[in-house]
C-alpha positions in Angstrom: -137.4 181.5 138.9 -140.1 183.9 137.7 -143.3 183.7 139.4 -145.4 182.9 136.2 -143.0 180.0 135.4 -143.3 178.7 138.9 -146.9 178.6 138.8 -147.1 176.9 135.4 -144.5 174.2 136.5 -146.1 173.5 139.8 -149.7 173.8 139.1 -152.0 173.1 136.1 -152.3 176.6 135.3 -151.5 177.9 131.8 -149.4 181.0 131.3 -152.5 183.0 130.6 -154.4 181.5 133.7 -151.6 182.3 135.9 -151.8 186.0 134.9 -155.4 186.0 135.6 -155.0 184.5 139.1 -152.1 186.9 139.8 -154.1 190.1 138.6 -157.0 188.9 140.9 -154.7 188.9 143.9 -154.9 185.2 144.6 -151.1 184.6 145.0 -149.2 185.3 148.0 -145.5 185.0 148.8 -144.4 184.8 152.2 -147.9 186.3 153.1 -147.8 189.2 150.9 -150.0 189.5 147.7 -147.9 189.6 144.6 -149.6 190.7 141.2 -146.6 190.4 138.7 -145.5 187.2 137.0 -141.9 188.7 136.7 -141.6 188.6 140.6 -138.6 186.2 141.3 -139.4 183.3 143.6 -136.4 182.3 145.9 -135.4 179.1 147.5 -137.0 179.5 150.7 -140.1 181.4 149.7 -143.7 180.2 150.7 -146.0 180.5 147.6 -149.7 180.3 148.3 -152.7 180.2 146.0 -156.0 181.1 147.9 -154.2 180.2 151.1 -153.1 176.8 149.9 -149.3 176.2 149.6 -147.9 175.4 146.2 -145.1 173.0 146.4 -142.6 173.2 143.4 -142.3 170.1 141.2 -138.7 170.9 140.5 -136.5 168.9 137.9 -136.7 165.1 138.0 -134.3 162.4 137.3 -135.6 158.9 136.9 -134.1 155.4 136.3 -136.5 152.9 134.6 -136.1 149.3 133.9 -137.5 149.2 130.5 -139.5 146.1 129.6 -139.9 145.0 125.9 -142.8 146.3 124.0 -142.8 149.9 125.0 -142.2 152.8 122.7 -139.7 155.7 123.7 -141.0 158.1 121.1 -144.3 160.2 121.5 -145.6 159.4 118.1 -148.7 157.4 117.5 -147.8 153.8 117.7 -149.4 150.4 118.3 -147.2 150.1 121.3 -147.7 151.6 124.6 -145.3 154.4 125.6 -142.7 154.1 128.4 -144.3 157.2 130.1 -147.2 155.2 130.9 -145.2 153.1 133.2 -144.6 156.1 135.5 -147.0 157.2 138.3 -145.7 160.7 138.6 -147.2 164.4 138.1 -146.8 166.4 134.9 -145.4 163.6 132.8 -145.9 165.8 129.8 -142.8 167.6 130.9 -140.5 164.6 130.9 -138.5 163.0 128.0 -136.3 160.1 127.7 -132.4 160.5 127.6 -131.8 158.8 124.3 -134.1 156.0 123.2 -134.3 152.3 123.3 -136.2 150.5 120.5 -139.5 148.7 121.1 -137.9 145.4 122.0 -134.8 146.5 123.7 -134.8 146.4 127.6 -133.0 147.8 130.5 -131.6 151.1 131.7 -133.6 154.1 130.4 -133.2 157.6 132.1 -136.1 160.0 132.2 -135.9 163.7 133.1 -137.1 167.1 132.4 -133.6 168.6 132.4 -132.6 169.3 128.9 -128.9 170.4 129.6 -128.3 167.2 131.8 -129.7 165.2 128.8 -127.4 166.8 126.4 -124.3 166.1 128.6 -125.2 162.4 128.5 -126.2 161.7 124.9 -123.9 164.2 123.0 -121.1 162.2 121.4 -118.5 164.8 122.2 -119.0 164.0 125.9 -118.0 160.3 125.2 -120.6 158.9 127.8 -120.3 155.2 127.7 -123.5 153.1 127.1 -123.2 149.3 127.8 -125.3 146.7 126.2 -125.6 142.9 126.5 -126.4 141.5 123.2 -127.8 137.8 122.4 -126.9 136.7 118.9 -128.0 134.1 116.4 -124.5 133.1 115.4 -121.1 133.3 116.8 -118.9 136.4 116.0 -115.8 136.3 113.7 -112.4 136.2 115.3 -111.8 139.8 113.9 -114.9 141.3 115.8 -113.1 142.9 118.5 -110.5 144.6 116.2 -113.4 145.8 113.8 -115.5 147.3 116.5 -112.5 148.9 117.9 -111.5 150.5 114.4 -115.2 151.8 114.0 -117.7 150.2 111.6 -119.2 152.0 108.6 -122.8 151.3 109.0 -125.2 151.2 105.8 -126.3 154.6 104.9 -123.7 156.3 107.0 -120.9 158.6 105.7 -118.5 158.1 108.6 -117.8 154.9 110.6 -118.9 154.7 114.2 -116.6 155.8 117.0 -114.5 153.0 118.5 -116.5 150.6 120.5 -115.3 148.0 123.1 -116.4 144.3 122.5 -116.5 141.6 125.3 -117.4 138.0 124.6 -119.5 136.6 127.4 -120.3 133.2 125.6 -120.5 132.0 122.1 -123.8 133.7 121.6 -123.5 136.7 123.8 -121.4 139.8 123.8 -121.1 143.0 125.8 -120.8 146.1 123.6 -119.8 149.6 124.9 -120.5 152.5 122.6 -120.4 156.3 123.0 -122.9 157.2 120.5 -126.7 156.6 119.8 -127.5 156.4 116.2 -130.6 154.7 115.1 -130.5 151.0 115.9 -126.7 151.4 116.2 -125.9 148.3 118.2 -128.1 146.0 116.0 -126.8 147.4 112.9 -123.2 147.0 114.2 -123.5 143.4 114.8 -125.4 143.0 111.5 -122.4 144.4 109.8 -120.4 141.5 111.1 -123.2 139.0 109.8 -124.8 138.5 113.3 -128.5 139.1 114.0 -129.3 140.5 117.5 -132.1 138.4 119.1 -132.2 140.1 122.5 -130.5 143.5 123.6 -130.3 144.9 127.0 -128.8 148.0 128.2 -126.8 147.5 131.5 -125.2 150.9 132.1 -124.9 154.5 131.0 -121.7 156.3 132.2 -121.0 155.2 135.9 -124.6 154.3 136.4 -125.7 150.6 136.4 -129.3 149.5 136.2 -130.4 148.8 139.8 -130.7 145.2 140.4 -133.7 145.7 142.4 -135.9 147.1 139.8 -138.1 144.7 138.1 -138.9 145.3 134.5 -141.4 148.3 134.3 -140.3 149.6 137.9 -138.5 153.0 138.3 -137.0 155.2 141.0 -135.6 158.6 141.3 -131.9 159.1 141.0 -129.9 159.9 144.0 -127.9 163.4 144.1 -124.5 161.7 143.6 -125.8 159.7 140.6 -127.3 162.8 139.0 -123.9 164.7 139.4 -121.7 161.8 138.2 -123.8 161.3 135.0 -123.3 165.1 134.4 -119.6 164.7 134.9 -119.7 166.8 138.0 -118.7 164.1 140.4 -115.5 164.6 142.3 -115.2 161.0 143.4 
């Protein structure tokens, strides 16, 4: 990684401020003063600013059990943002991997790795997202077949990709989809005449929501979980 980028990602320095501290000779790598931001920082290098070691922030991969009432978007809203639930440095670099609407709960992934995010949310990668929906009325007998065939949602030109429906109880169903259209799960059930009264995401790809996480709690993903979600697992 370039030294100027390393400084900006691992400290509160802006790019222009990083150039100034570099030109002032305040940055050393392995004890040697480095004046150029284009210098490449390698894995085992020790970078110091006025004698204090700068630890790299690196890429973060986080699982959050989203409670209701929190907004995933960064727009101004009457609702608090999910990022406010995290006690972590440089939260402004993070983004959610897809979104859950304000009242939907459950598994939400957060990262600053854009390529990893794309592998999960792009429909062409066919990553399963599993939701448990509570409904206000029972589903029609044809529900499984209709979800499997794809449903043309109001305002859309193409039907959804095939989805898998499992009846849990007369008023609960588990739905597996591979897309992330706006309010897709709620709209799919609405197309069958059922209103979703509660919606909870249980799983993304091979990763299930950690049962030990209370609503609002989070943890960093383990290396094998990160790889599995990116489709790099050999298990």
